[in-house]
C-alpha positions in Angstrom: 15.3 -2.3 -21.9 16.4 -0.1 -19.0 19.5 -0.9 -17.1 19.0 -2.4 -13.6 19.3 -0.1 -10.7 20.6 -2.9 -8.5 22.4 -6.1 -9.6 23.3 -8.9 -7.2 25.8 -11.2 -8.7 26.9 -14.6 -7.3 26.5 -13.4 -3.7 27.8 -15.7 -1.0 27.3 -14.9 2.7 28.4 -17.3 5.5 28.3 -17.5 9.3 30.8 -19.4 11.4 29.2 -21.4 14.3 30.5 -24.0 16.7 28.7 -26.6 14.6 30.2 -25.5 11.3 29.7 -22.9 8.6 26.2 -21.8 7.8 25.9 -21.2 4.0 23.1 -18.7 4.4 23.4 -17.2 0.9 25.0 -19.4 -1.8 25.5 -17.9 -5.2 22.4 -15.6 -5.3 21.9 -13.4 -8.4 19.0 -11.1 -9.3 18.3 -7.6 -10.6 16.0 -4.8 -9.6 14.8 -2.2 -12.2 13.4 1.3 -11.6 9.8 1.4 -10.4 9.3 -2.4 -10.2 8.6 -4.6 -7.2 10.6 -7.8 -6.9 9.0 -10.2 -4.5 11.4 -12.6 -2.7 9.7 -15.6 -1.2 10.7 -18.8 0.5 10.5 -20.6 3.9 12.3 -19.3 7.0 16.0 -19.9 6.6 16.0 -19.7 2.8 18.3 -16.7 2.7 15.8 -13.9 1.9 16.7 -11.5 4.7 20.4 -12.3 4.7 20.6 -11.4 1.0 19.2 -7.9 1.6 21.2 -7.4 4.8 24.3 -8.2 2.7 23.3 -5.4 0.2 23.5 -2.9 3.0 26.5 -4.7 4.6 24.7 -5.1 7.9 26.1 -8.6 8.4 27.9 -8.8 11.8 31.5 -9.6 11.2 32.3 -12.0 12.9 30.6 -14.4 12.9 29.3 -13.5 9.4 31.2 -12.6 6.3 30.4 -11.8 2.7 32.7 -14.4 1.0 32.0 -13.7 -2.6 30.0 -11.8 -5.2 29.2 -8.2 -6.3 26.4 -5.9 -5.3 26.2 -3.2 -8.0 24.2 -0.1 -7.5 24.1 1.7 -10.9 27.4 -0.1 -11.7 29.1 0.8 -8.4 30.1 -2.2 -6.3 28.8 -1.6 -2.7 31.1 -4.3 -1.4 34.1 -2.1 -2.3 33.0 1.1 -0.6 34.6 2.5 2.5 32.5 2.6 5.7 32.1 6.4 5.2 30.9 6.1 1.6 28.6 3.3 2.6 26.9 5.5 5.2 26.1 8.0 2.5 24.3 5.2 0.6 22.3 3.8 3.5 19.1 5.8 4.0 19.7 7.9 0.9 20.2 5.6 -2.2 19.0 2.5 -0.5 16.5 2.5 2.4 15.0 -0.4 4.4 11.8 -1.0 6.2 12.6 -3.6 8.9 10.3 -6.3 10.2 9.9 -4.9 13.7 9.6 -1.1 13.8 9.7 -1.1 17.6 13.3 -2.4 17.5 14.2 0.0 14.7 13.0 3.2 16.4 14.9 4.7 19.3 12.4 4.6 22.3 13.8 7.7 23.9 13.6 10.0 20.9 10.4 11.3 19.3 9.3 9.7 16.1 9.4 13.1 14.3 12.9 13.9 15.4 14.2 10.5 14.1 12.6 11.1 10.7 14.0 14.6 10.6 17.4 13.4 11.5 17.3 11.0 8.5 16.7 14.0 6.3 19.4 16.3 7.8 22.0 13.6 7.9 22.0 13.3 4.1 21.4 17.0 3.3 23.3 19.5 5.5 21.5 22.4 3.8 18.2 21.6 5.4 17.6 23.5 8.6 15.5 22.3 11.5 12.3 24.1 10.5 12.5 22.7 6.9 13.2 19.2 8.2 10.2 19.4 10.5 7.9 20.6 7.7 9.1 17.8 5.4 8.7 15.2 8.2 5.1 16.3 8.8 4.4 16.0 5.0 5.9 12.5 5.0 3.8 11.4 8.0 0.7 12.8 6.2 1.7 11.0 3.0 1.8 7.6 4.8 -1.5 8.2 6.5 -0.6 9.1 10.1 -3.5 11.2 11.4 -2.8 14.6 13.1 0.8 14.4 11.8 1.9 17.7 13.2 0.9 16.6 16.7 2.3 13.1 16.2 5.7 14.6 15.3 6.4 15.1 19.0 5.2 11.6 20.2 7.4 8.7 21.2 7.3 5.3 19.5 5.4 3.7 22.4 2.6 6.2 21.8 2.1 4.9 18.2 0.2 1.7 17.4 2.0 -1.1 15.6 0.6 -0.1 12.3 1.4 3.6 12.9 5.0 2.7 13.8 5.3 0.8 10.5 3.9 3.8 8.6 6.5 6.0 10.4 9.3 3.6 9.3 8.0 3.8 5.7 8.0 7.6 6.0 11.6 7.5 7.2 12.6 5.1 4.4 11.3 7.4 1.6 12.5 10.7 3.3 15.4 11.0 0.9 13.7 9.6 -2.2 15.8 6.4 -2.4 16.6 4.6 -5.6 16.1 1.2 -3.9 13.5 0.5 -1.2 13.7 -2.8 0.7 10.8 -4.0 2.8 11.6 -7.1 5.0 8.3 -8.7 6.1 6.7 -5.3 6.6 3.3 -6.7 7.7 4.5 -9.3 10.2 2.6 -9.2 13.5 0.0 -6.8 12.2 -3.7 -7.8 11.9 -5.2 -8.3 8.5 -6.8 -4.9 8.2 -3.7 -3.1 9.2 -1.6 -5.3 6.8 -3.7 -4.1 3.9 -3.3 -0.5 5.0 0.5 -0.8 5.3 0.7 -2.4 1.9 -1.3 0.5 0.4 1.1 2.9 2.1 4.1 1.0 0.7 2.6 1.1 -2.8 2.0 4.9 -2.5 5.6 5.4 -1.2 7.0 3.6 -4.2 5.0 5.6 -6.6 6.1 8.8 -4.9 9.8 7.9 -5.3 9.8 5.5 -8.4 12.1 3.3 -6.4 12.9 -0.2 -7.3 11.5 -2.3 -4.5 12.5 -5.6 -2.9 9.6 -7.0 -1.0 10.6 -10.0 1.3 7.7 -12.1 2.5 6.6 -15.7 3.1 3.0 -14.6 2.3 2.2 -15.4 -1.4 -1.0 -13.3 -1.1 1.1 -10.2 -0.6 3.3 -11.2 -3.6 0.2 -11.7 -5.8 -1.0 -8.2 -4.8 2.3 -6.2 -4.9 5.0 -7.9 -7.0 5.9 -7.5 -10.7 8.6 -10.2 -10.6 9.2 -13.0 -8.2 12.4 -14.6 -6.9 11.9 -18.0 -5.2 14.6 -19.0 -2.8 15.3 -22.4 -1.1 18.4 -23.4 0.9 20.2 -20.2 0.3 19.8 -20.3 -3.5 17.5 -19.0 -6.1 15.4 -21.8 -7.5 13.0 -20.0 -9.8 12.4 -16.5 -11.2 9.5 -15.1 -13.3 6.7 -12.6 -13.5 4.0 -12.8 -10.9 1.7 -14.3 -13.5 4.4 -16.9 -14.5 4.9 -18.0 -10.9 1.2 -18.3 -10.0 -0.1 -19.8 -13.2 2.9 -21.7 -14.7 5.5 -22.6 -12.0 8.6 -24.4 -13.3 10.1 -25.6 -10.1 8.6 -28.3 -7.8 9.3 -26.1 -4.7 7.3 -23.2 -6.1 4.5 -25.6 -6.9 4.7 -27.0 -3.4 4.3 -23.5 -1.9 1.3 -22.8 -4.0 -0.5 -26.1 -3.5 -0.1 -26.0 0.3 -2.1 -22.8 0.5 -5.8 -22.7 1.4 -8.1 -21.3 -1.4 -10.8 -18.7 -0.9 -12.3 -18.9 -4.4 -13.5 -22.5 -4.3 -13.8 -25.7 -2.2 -10.6 -27.7 -1.9 -10.9 -31.3 -0.9 -7.5 -31.3 0.9 -4.3 -29.3 0.8 -1.0 -30.7 -0.5 1.7 -30.0 2.0 5.5 -30.0 1.2 6.8 -33.1 3.0 9.7 -33.0 5.4 11.6 -30.0 6.8 13.8 -27.2 5.2 17.5 -28.3 5.0 20.3 -27.5 7.4 22.4 -24.7 5.9 25.4 -26.2 7.6 25.1 -29.5 5.8 23.0 -29.1 2.7 21.9 -32.3 0.9 24.2 -33.3 -2.0 22.9 -32.5 -5.4 19.6 -30.5 -5.5 18.9 -29.2 -2.0 15.2 -29.8 -2.5 15.4 -33.5 -3.6 14.7 -35.1 -0.2 11.3 -33.4 -0.1 10.6 -33.5 -3.9 8.0 -36.0 -5.2 9.3 -35.5 -8.7 12.8 -36.6 -7.8 11.8 -40.1 -6.9 15.4 -40.9 -5.9 16.9 -40.2 -9.3 20.7 -40.1 -9.3 20.9 -36.7 -11.1 18.8 -35.1 -8.4 20.9 -36.7 -5.6 24.3 -35.9 -7.1 24.2 -32.8 -9.4 23.4 -29.3 -8.2 21.0 -27.9 -10.9 22.0 -24.7 -12.7 19.5 -21.8 -12.8 18.6 -22.2 -16.4 17.1 -19.4 -18.5 13.8 -20.7 -19.9 12.8 -17.5 -21.7 12.6 -13.8 -21.2 12.8 -13.2 -17.4 12.1 -16.9 -16.7 14.6 -19.3 -15.0 14.4 -22.6 -13.1 16.9 -24.6 -11.2 15.3 -28.1 -11.7 16.8 -30.9 -13.7 13.4 -32.1 -14.8 11.4 -28.8 -15.0 9.8 -30.0 -18.3 8.0 -32.8 -16.3 6.2 -30.3 -14.0 2.9 -30.3 -16.0 2.5 -33.9 -15.0 3.1 -33.1 -11.3 0.5 -30.2 -11.6 -2.0 -32.7 -13.0 -1.4 -35.0 -10.1 -1.9 -32.2 -7.6 -5.1 -31.0 -9.4 -6.5 -34.5 -9.0 -5.5 -34.8 -5.4 -6.9 -31.3 -4.4 -10.0 -31.5 -6.6 -9.3 -28.3 -8.6 -7.9 -26.9 -11.7 -4.5 -25.6 -10.5 -3.6 -22.5 -12.6 -7.0 -20.9 -13.0 -7.8 -18.0 -10.8 -4.8 -18.8 -8.6 -3.7 -15.2 -8.3 -7.2 -14.0 -7.6 -7.6 -16.7 -5.0 -4.6 -15.3 -3.1 
């Protein structure tokens, strides 16, 4: 098997606040391989975005700090690089498409000039004319109409979907090894979301980049991801292929996410929500962070007192649940409650 392009190992990122230390990322580990898409899912506050911001060392210090771990890009620990060396990595080896393109683009510079600057910053041999030509090609690749004319327009003259396309063009300008997309379809209508996801897929094929796709939308994961990392309370609670996650989840939180979604492929008598609220990252529950919301826990001492390890269950499969072997019984209970057969056509239904 190929070596991973990116390896996150035991990453810990914290933020100091007047109320205490926020344990935003607590011992997170996962790999990204060439050409694959790793979907990272979880509720707001689960640590998804802070993990990738830590990869690029964009955590504001203070109040934040990366307290432990390694982030290895082809074996080189990014946490040990000087600021100057890290600037050479950002935008070239690792590029990011942020959630809100309007706050990522400079409003007083044309879109074309900003993409061209991303090219010339990392290749001093490229002259202005060549940078402009390459920028127009990139805008055409991501589906911006009249790309040559759009080169000279400002961000406010682009629609929301067009701005996100421009951000994707900027991200792939230097053919990065790792492409990070943080909620790339937030605040876009459904039709534009589908177009942006198509563009993202095209961009990945163009560069063969390993991609980290962060989203709370399991429908996007079903369509785009090869492997899935499920996060809860700053920790990884399950990993697996997209088929594993949708058809055979091994953690009650993953099952809760899936069973709380509306279905489009059949009539569902009622949805099964996850009870309670996400935990405070300042004061996580003792033991398994999910146990106060977990029906399987049923107040068992082991859930309340022992933090479950992320156990390997097979090739590419892992679960952080003390009683993962009992999950088929919970699936059967939910099937009966919702009036459906859980695993069948789940992915198509997304």
